[in-house]
Each structure stands twice: as C-alpha cells, then as structure tokens.
C-alpha positions, 0 to 999 in steps of 0.5 A: 278896903273890901267889902263884902257883899252878900250875893245872892245866887239863882238857883234854877231848878227843874220842875220835879218829874211828873208821874202821867198815867193812863186807864180804862175808866170803871164806874167808880170814874163817874163821879172824877168824870163829872167833875171833869167835866163841871171844871171844864163847863163842858156836858159829860161825854159819852162813855166808854173812858179813858182817864188820864191822871198826873201824880196819882191826880185825875186830870182829864178824860176821854170818850171812846166813843166820841173822842170828846175831852174833859180836862181840869182847866187849873192843871196845864193838861195839854201833853196829857190830852195829847197821850189820851187821843193817840191811846185812845185811837190806838185802842180804836183800831186803823179806821177804814173808810167806804173807799179803803184803806184810811190814808192808804195814799200817804203812805204809797199802797194803791188799793185801786186795780188789786189782783187776787193771788193765787 
C-alpha cells in the first residue's frame, strides 16, 4: 500500500536587498531629526547633521559637530549608524592633536626630530 503524504517544503528566502543612503540634512529635515530623537528617547543633537535612510525612510541621524546619534529603535540600524559614523569622520577630515598627527605611531610615521628638506 502506497501513501501519498503531503510534504511541506520550507523555502528560505534571503531578505530583500535594502537601499541605504546617507545625505546632508536640510532645514526641511528638522522634524525628522526631532522624531528620531523622540523615538530614541534622546535630546536632539546639535547640527549640522547627516541623515541615513533605509529604502527611502529616515532611520538615523548623526551630528557632525558632536558625533551624537539618534536612531529609530524599531528598525535595525547598527550597520547604518556605523556607516554614518564613518561618513561623518570622513567629512570632518583628519583630526590633528596638539602633538602632531593623530595616529602617526600606528602607521610608522615619526613627527619627532623632523628636519626641513632643503
């Protein structure tokens, strides 16, 4: 006797790719930044700001002056915030410390005992 037993196959699909964008905030974005701060239970960070969007929806913002971040806690934003931090650092440019180049020792540069090239 042969039995036909229905078999439910499990189909695992990868999550749909998401479009991520980072842009400079404009005055029209102030309500968006206030909304993100309220969702994040944080104060509105000082401007200027960058806004990170996922599929066109603002999900996080970073202050270019302080580095403070506000993000939608109901959206996965860890990767977006990391991208915002990298972009903000890039826009701020290389930071100079009072003693010379930041991180010069890590890349093998010495700022002590420099001689002028003639």
